[in-house]
N, C-alpha and C positions, 0 to 999 in steps of 0.2 A: 384618603379618609383618616381623620385623627384617631390615634390609638385609643383614646378614652371612651369611644363609642362602644367598644367591645365589652368592657366591664359592665356598662349599663345594660347591654343586651343580655349578658349573663345573669345579672340580678333579676331582670324582668322575667326571663324565661325560667330560671330556677324557682322563683317565687310561684309562678303559675304552675309549674310541675308539682310542687308540694301541695299547693292549694287544691288543685283539681285532679291529682293522681294521674297526670299525663306526662309526656316526655319533655314538654317545653318547646318542641320543634315547631309547633303552630305559632310560636312567638319568634323563635330563632330564624327559621327559614325565610319568611317574607321580608324581615328586616335585613338579613344578610344578602338576600337577592337585590335589595335596593342599594345596599352599601357596596357590595362587591361587583355588581353588574355582571356576574358570572353564575348562572343558576346551578350548574353541576358542582361548582366549588362551594356554593352556599349550602347545597344539600349535604355534601360530604362533611363540611365543617359543622353543620347543625347536628348531624348524626353523632359525630365524635364528641361534640360538646355535651350531648345529652347522657352519655354513658354513665358518668360518675354521679350526677344529680339523680338520675333514675335509680341507680343502685342504692343510694342513700334513702330515697323515698320508699323503695321496695322494702328495704331493711326495717324502716320504721313501721310500715304497715304490717310486716311479718311479725315483728315483736308484739304488736297489738292484736295478733291473730285475725287479721282482716283479709288474708289471702287464702283462697280455697285451692290447695295444692292438687286435689283430685281433678278439678276442672282444668287447672293449668297443664297438667300432664297430658290431657287430651288435646289441648290447644297447641302444644309445642311442635309436633310434626308439621302442621300446617304453617306455623310461624317460621320454622327453619327453611322450608322450601320457598315460601313467599318472600322472605327477607332478601334472599339471593336473587330471586326473579325480579323484584322491584328495583333493586340496585342496578341490575343489568339493563333493564328498560330505561332507567334514568340516564345511563351513559349513552344510550343510543338515540335519545330524543333530542330535538333541537332546543336551543336556549329559549327561543320565543315561545315554543310550545310548553316548556316547563313552567315558565313564568305565567302564561295565560291559564294553564290548567290549574296551577295552585291558586291563582286569584279567583277563578270561577269556583273552585272547590271551597275556598274560604267563605265566599258569599253564600253558596248553597247551604253549607252546614250551619251558618249563622242563623238562617231562617228557622232551623229546628229549635233553636234556643230562644230567639227573640220573639218570634211570632207564635211558636208552639204548633205542634201537629198532633193528630189523633194517634194514640198508641195502638199498636197492633194487637189483635186478639189471638195470642199465641200461648199455649200451655207452657209454663216454665220448665217442666220436666223434658219437653221436646228439645229444649236448648242445651240439655246436658248429655245428649247422646254423643258417642265418640265420633261418628261420621259428621254430624252437624258441627261439632266443635272443631274438627279438622278443617272443614270448609270455611268456617268462620275465621279461624286463625290464618288460613291461606289468603283469604280475601283481605283481611285487615293488614297483614304483613306486607303483601304485594303493593297495595295502595300506599301504605305508610312509608315504606322504604323508597318508593318512587317519588314521593313528595318530600322526603327528608324530614319526616316527623316520627314520633315514637309510636303512633297508632292508638294511644290511649283515647284521643279525642274521637276517633272513628268508632272504637269499641263503646265509648260512652254514649254515642248517638244510638248505636244498635240496642244497647241495654235500655236507653231512654224510651225507644219505640216499644220495647217489650214491657214497659211499665215500671222500670226501676229508676230510682233517683240517682244522681251523680254520687252522692255520699255513700250509697250502698255498694257501689262497685269500684271505689277508689283503690282498694287493695289489688284486685285482679288486673285493673288497667295499668297500675304502676309496674307490676312485674311483666306484663305484656310489653310495655314500652321499653323496659330494660332489655328484654330478649331481642326485640326487633332492632333497636339501635346498635346493640353489641354485635349482632350478626351482619346487618346490612352495611355497616361501615367498613367491613373487611375488604371487599372488592373495590372500595372507593378511597383507600388510604392515601394513594398518590395524588388525590384531588383535594385533600384537606389543607386548609390554610392554617399551619401549625402555630403561627404567631397569634392569630385570632383565637384559636383553640386555647392556648395557654392563658389568654386574658379573659376568656369567657367562662371556662369551667370552674375556676375557684369561686367566683361570685355566684354562679349557678348552684354550686353545692351548698354554700352557706345559706343562700336565700330559699333553697328548697326546704330546708329545715323550718324556717320561719313560716313559709306557706303551709306546711303540714300542720303546724301548731294552730294556725289561724283557721284552717279548714274545719276544725272541731267546733268553732264558735259562730260560723256563718251559715245561714239557712241555704239549703241547696238551690232554691229558686233564684236567689240573688246571684249565686255563682253562675248559673246557666245564662241569665240575662247579660251579665257583665262580659262573659266570654263571647257570647253571640254578637254583641255590639263591637267588640274589638275585631273579631273575625270579619265582620262586614266592612269595616273601615279599611283594614289592611288589604282585603280582596279588591276593593275599589282602587286603591293606590297601585296595586300590581297590574291590573288590567287596563288602567287608564291610558298608558302609552300605546297599547295594542289597539284600543278603540279609536284613539286619536289618529293612528296611522291608517286604519281602515277607512275612517271618515275622509282623510285627505286623499286616499286613493280613489274614493268615489267621486269627489268633486274636481279632481284634476284630470 
């Protein structure tokens, strides 16, 4: 694969990270899976590439006082355990399973944003209890590190179902993504493609700043629809070879 594809991946992922308050892994991981043809290497490289852009995004949100540190402190124990657990599970899973799982996951969550779903009838104060936030952090971190994403997109869906708009939770999702990527990448360092990392993260860092600035000017509904459409298309690309193989097995 030509080297120039990695800066483009970095720019797209970083811009998305700043725009939506997520880690950018929902962009990095599926494209790297297609480019590298090695899902665990794609996951590890994606996690490593997100650490610096998510740190920048979190710092910018922190300066604007958009991060609720009281809630974050309750989330962190679950994030710590879940990040290591998800990374371990990713190492043990087969390449075909990782690719198919991420593709199916992308299509599923795209429906939340494109089609829209009914929001849950949950009292906001119930989501601020220590036990609830621990379990929430554990679930998000385990699934996110298994998929090689920052977890901001999963948290955004959860908050969306609770009646919050993406723009209201950008701060907490950005620092959540930073925590998950920084922890989950540690047991996967030997799987990282360091050449790809060095070409991705500088562009991701620069474009994260641009995405953050633009996020203040775009209506939240447009962000949700755009992200949903992208996730649906990338999910289809990832699962197409698996569906094709299953179809051939049936007719042969």
